[in-house]
ROKOLBA-332420 format. One record per atom (N, C-alpha, C): x, y, z. Coordinates in pm, whole numbers, padded with zeros to 5 digits, always signed. Layout:
// ROKOLBA-332420
XYZ
...
END
This chain:
// ROKOLBA-332420
+00525+16222+06608
+00531+16120+06667
+00709+16013+06576
+00655+16015+06445
+00797+15959+06402
+00904+16002+06465
+00957+16188+06453
+01059+16225+06485
+01048+16171+06678
+01027+16147+06748
+01029+16165+06840
+01036+15987+06931
+00940+15832+06834
+01075+15718+06802
+01214+15780+06755
+01238+15830+06617
+01356+15829+06593
+01467+15883+06722
+01417+15981+06738
+01528+16045+06856
+01496+15946+06993
+01460+15927+07001
+01494+15778+07157
+01597+15664+07085
+01504+15598+06935
+01621+15475+06903
+01725+15518+06955
+01749+15641+06851
+01881+15709+06859
+01963+15750+06942
+01888+15750+07113
+01971+15818+07256
+02002+15641+07235
+01865+15551+07246
+01898+15435+07317
+02022+15367+07267
+02104+15422+07140
+02209+15340+07092
+02332+15392+07160
+02304+15508+07150
+02431+15618+07147
+02439+15529+07301
+02418+15599+07354
+02417+15478+07517
+02476+15342+07543
+02419+15281+07444
+02442+15118+07393
+02610+15165+07369
+02678+15285+07253
+02786+15274+07273
+02885+15298+07342
+02762+15412+07462
+02873+15449+07558
+02922+15345+07673
+02796+15268+07696
+02888+15092+07777
+02911+15053+07693
+02952+14991+07595
+03000+14926+07487
+03230+14991+07487
+03167+15077+07513
+03328+15184+07493
+03375+15146+07718
+03336+15157+07792
+03345+15163+07869
+03393+15027+07902
+03377+14956+07850
+03439+14779+07829
+03525+14745+07801
+03609+14812+07679
+03800+14798+07626
+03860+14860+07764
+03993+14781+07724
+04066+14851+07852
+04205+14905+07714
+04176+15036+07806
+04359+15097+07692
+04415+15095+07770
+04578+15112+07668
+04711+15138+07769
+04754+15019+07692
+04907+14917+07738
+04973+14894+07696
+04942+14759+07785
+05031+14624+07742
+05000+14524+07781
+04939+14426+07733
+04881+14491+07629
+04838+14308+07589
+04887+14207+07540
+04834+14101+07530
+04915+13970+07507
+04984+13939+07648
+04938+14002+07784
+04964+13919+07895
+04879+13903+08038
+04908+13821+08117
+04749+13802+08181
+04696+13935+08229
+04527+13919+08267
+04559+14047+08283
+04528+13966+08414
+04533+14101+08536
+04512+14082+08706
+04439+14263+08694
+04286+14275+08690
+04214+14375+08749
+04279+14449+08933
+04313+14515+08939
+04339+14590+09064
+04221+14626+09167
+04246+14574+09265
+04061+14599+09442
+04091+14715+09489
+03980+14746+09420
+03969+14866+09532
+03958+14908+09630
+04050+14908+09704
+03974+14905+09891
+03868+14927+09924
+03852+14853+10040
+03744+14828+10085
+03674+14991+10186
+03807+15047+10237
+03790+15134+10304
+03806+15281+10251
+03800+15241+10110
+03903+15403+10122
+03704+15441+10039
+03678+15564+09968
+03623+15567+09873
+03675+15628+09771
+03671+15559+09637
+03717+15517+09506
+03691+15707+09414
+03661+15779+09395
+03598+15855+09265
+03621+15709+09164
+03490+15787+09064
+03434+15761+08965
+03510+15715+08784
+03558+15609+08745
+03638+15590+08675
+03592+15679+08570
+03688+15698+08436
+03592+15717+08330
+03547+15539+08165
+03692+15522+08145
+03660+15358+08115
+03837+15363+08204
+03854+15217+08154
+03906+15161+08188
+04118+15146+08091
+04211+15163+08212
+04342+15098+08155
+04435+15043+08191
+04517+14962+08120
+04627+14844+08128
+04733+14965+08110
+04798+14823+08161
+04950+14845+08188
+05082+14714+08190
+05220+14645+08148
+05255+14618+08186
+05392+14552+08298
+05323+14523+08367
+05438+14474+08535
+05535+14348+08438
+05618+14409+08438
+05768+14298+08434
+05898+14342+08547
+05973+14224+08553
+06044+14231+08654
+06220+14186+08543
+06306+14255+08605
+06398+14211+08500
+06564+14246+08644
+06611+14179+08563
+06827+14123+08662
+06866+14254+08566
+07022+14207+08590
+07118+14306+08453
+07190+14182+08393
+07168+14233+08256
+07209+14128+08166
+07375+14057+08207
+07463+14006+08113
+07563+13959+08082
+07649+14071+08111
+07621+14128+07991
+07628+14223+07880
+07613+14395+07987
+07737+14422+07987
+07649+14569+08041
+07556+14613+07995
+07446+14666+07902
+07399+14764+07869
+07255+14675+07835
+07199+14508+07910
+07130+14439+07907
+07072+14388+08059
+06915+14325+08007
+06838+14354+08087
+06768+14213+08029
+06797+14132+08155
+06730+14012+08171
+06565+13941+08216
+06477+13905+08158
+06335+13960+08160
+06288+13825+08326
+06278+13884+08381
+06264+13737+08528
+06128+13709+08563
+06076+13572+08494
+05939+13533+08480
+05889+13495+08653
+05842+13532+08714
+05686+13435+08822
+05818+13495+08996
+05799+13587+09001
+05853+13732+09051
+05687+13740+09080
+05727+13793+09257
+05587+13829+09328
+05524+13979+09371
+05493+14020+09312
+05450+14153+09381
+05352+14186+09464
+05414+14347+09454
+05252+14386+09498
+05243+14497+09501
+05133+14523+09428
+05091+14683+09390
+05028+14738+09482
+05018+14904+09483
+04939+15015+09536
+04940+15089+09496
+04854+15161+09437
+04786+15308+09349
+04759+15365+09549
+04819+15420+09554
+04810+15493+09608
+04657+15439+09770
+04627+15533+09831
+04518+15494+09904
+04383+15381+09834
+04399+15404+09692
+04231+15309+09647
+04297+15141+09579
+04482+15181+09546
+04366+14953+09438
+04485+14908+09560
+04496+14784+09531
+04625+14726+09531
+04606+14571+09440
+04743+14474+09400
+04690+14382+09390
+04866+14338+09406
+04815+14191+09438
+04929+14058+09379
+04923+13970+09295
+04954+13985+09257
+05028+13927+09093
+05186+13865+09092
+05166+13832+08989
+05301+13741+08958
+05349+13758+08782
+05488+13809+08757
+05476+13907+08666
+05521+13743+08526
+05498+13827+08365
+05508+13952+08374
+05382+13898+08405
+05284+14018+08368
+05091+14039+08397
+05073+14218+08336
+04955+14242+08302
+04922+14299+08278
+04798+14322+08438
+04865+14467+08450
+04761+14568+08583
+04624+14674+08470
+04499+14563+08545
+04424+14750+08515
+04330+14746+08605
+04332+14845+08588
+04223+14967+08738
+04128+15082+08593
+04064+15158+08700
+03975+15209+08650
+04087+15355+08594
+04072+15407+08464
+04178+15571+08434
+04083+15629+08568
+04133+15777+08668
+04024+15836+08720
+04120+15959+08661
+04133+16015+08555
+04165+16080+08482
+04269+16183+08624
+04241+16297+08657
+04346+16363+08723
+04378+16361+08926
+04267+16243+08956
+04221+16193+09072
+04355+16055+09032
+04374+16004+08944
+04466+15922+08943
+04593+15948+09057
+04628+15771+09153
+04782+15837+09187
+04873+15729+09142
+05025+15725+09157
+05083+15723+09127
+05061+15544+09125
+05125+15421+09077
+05166+15291+09075
+05320+15298+09173
+05232+15194+09275
+05413+15104+09385
+05401+14975+09428
+05528+14921+09273
+05536+14803+09242
+05628+14756+09373
+05679+14635+09464
+05727+14591+09552
+05786+14429+09469
+05837+14368+09385
+05921+14231+09401
+05982+14191+09458
+05965+14073+09479
+06088+14014+09448
+06020+13812+09415
+06178+13793+09416
+06232+13672+09323
+06327+13609+09394
+06269+13430+09543
+06443+13435+09487
+06479+13525+09638
+06621+13546+09650
+06623+13681+09747
+06618+13794+09706
+06610+13795+09554
+06644+13943+09536
+06511+14003+09476
+06503+14151+09539
+06360+14213+09521
+06418+14367+09486
+06322+14434+09437
+06306+14543+09373
+06244+14662+09413
+06158+14791+09357
+06063+14898+09384
+06054+14967+09241
+05993+15002+09208
+05959+15156+09165
+05841+15202+09169
+05828+15321+09095
+05671+15354+09062
+05723+15425+08970
+05558+15461+08932
+05542+15543+08867
+05365+15600+08858
+05477+15679+08792
+05252+15813+08760
+05203+15849+08681
+05085+15844+08674
+05008+15887+08523
+05079+15940+08460
+05081+16006+08322
+05063+16047+08172
+04909+16018+08159
+04965+16238+08065
+04860+16251+08025
+04926+16360+07866
+04929+16266+07796
+05020+16305+07681
+04957+16281+07567
+04923+16435+07466
+04879+16458+07337
+04826+16330+07302
+04722+16347+07248
+04654+16263+07193
+04776+16220+07037
+04800+16022+06933
+04897+16012+06877
+04902+16111+06794
+04845+16181+06695
+04797+16253+06597
+04818+16405+06638
+04883+16498+06778
+04891+16592+06869
+04797+16699+06859
+04593+16570+06829
+04510+16675+06873
+04454+16644+06892
+04280+16669+06909
+04163+16542+06969
+04121+16568+06885
+04008+16453+06814
+03890+16399+06739
+03787+16579+06680
+03709+16553+06649
+03663+16644+06650
+03651+16733+06681
+03537+16614+06724
+03388+16599+06859
+03414+16683+06990
+03516+16612+07003
+03624+16673+07167
+03732+16762+07162
+03743+16836+06984
+03796+16902+06998
+03717+17047+07027
+03592+16999+07032
+03445+17098+07028
+03416+17086+07143
+03395+16958+07144
+03333+16907+07354
+03408+17014+07415
+03563+16983+07403
+03711+17049+07564
+03721+17196+07447
+03677+17269+07400
+03725+17357+07354
+03870+17381+07260
+03874+17321+07161
+03969+17296+07147
+04151+17211+07170
+04100+17170+07315
+04234+17012+07380
+04288+17130+07489
+04323+17191+07415
+04453+17306+07492
+04532+17194+07638
+04446+17229+07691
+04492+17141+07849
+04443+16998+07865
+04460+16982+07820
+04448+16786+07808
+04619+16804+07870
+04681+16781+07837
+04836+16750+07962
+04851+16825+08045
+04850+16987+08029
+04856+17070+08101
+04761+17112+08262
+04590+17041+08202
+04542+16982+08286
+04487+16904+08379
+04605+16776+08287
+04548+16584+08371
+04385+16593+08340
+04297+16614+08196
+04199+16584+08181
+04123+16516+08039
+04311+16518+07984
+04266+16391+07854
+04316+16272+07899
+04354+16247+07818
+04380+16061+07812
+04443+16045+07939
+04508+15946+08011
+04567+15931+08111
+04562+15807+08071
+04776+15773+08070
+04784+15608+08038
+04906+15664+08215
+04975+15505+08213
+05058+15529+08274
+05212+15406+08246
+05260+15427+08261
+05465+15417+08191
+05393+15277+08216
+05500+15160+08102
+05479+15034+08158
+05565+15018+08334
+05589+14927+08419
+05613+14930+08545
+05735+14829+08535
+05839+14862+08477
+06024+14696+08438
+06095+14751+08642
+06061+14642+08740
+06155+14702+08800
+06187+14596+08796
+06338+14667+08842
+06524+14586+08863
+06502+14546+09025
+06558+14426+08961
+06576+14319+09108
+06666+14306+09089
+06768+14320+09294
+06878+14312+09297
+06873+14209+09395
END
């Protein structure tokens, strides 16, 4: 009876830890105002593994040859394939579900006054910073060698930097 109770308590603790992990947003753009991309109601969106974020910023060429100046307050329409949309004001952190191999490219079309710009980023499946998955994932995923190639590992979007002209 004691072992059964211990197993039940352990299962609840593990499940609670998993629920906590799903609320955390991975990716870049922390510190910026967050806007969650909305799922389109006319599409079936695959289930997400967790949430990921990325920064969206707008720029114009600066006075020096290799410089750029950030434009704040640009209006942007962001689409994620057929799955997601968002209307935002830059700079902003976009938050959306990590759809793993089903993750769409994100396209931002931005305007500020008479200037416009468009940029697209595709999801990236990098190796972890340490070059290999942690022990639990190595065991569960057979060494993790296919993370990037099979698009099953940690997915992230590069930041969206839109050039306005």
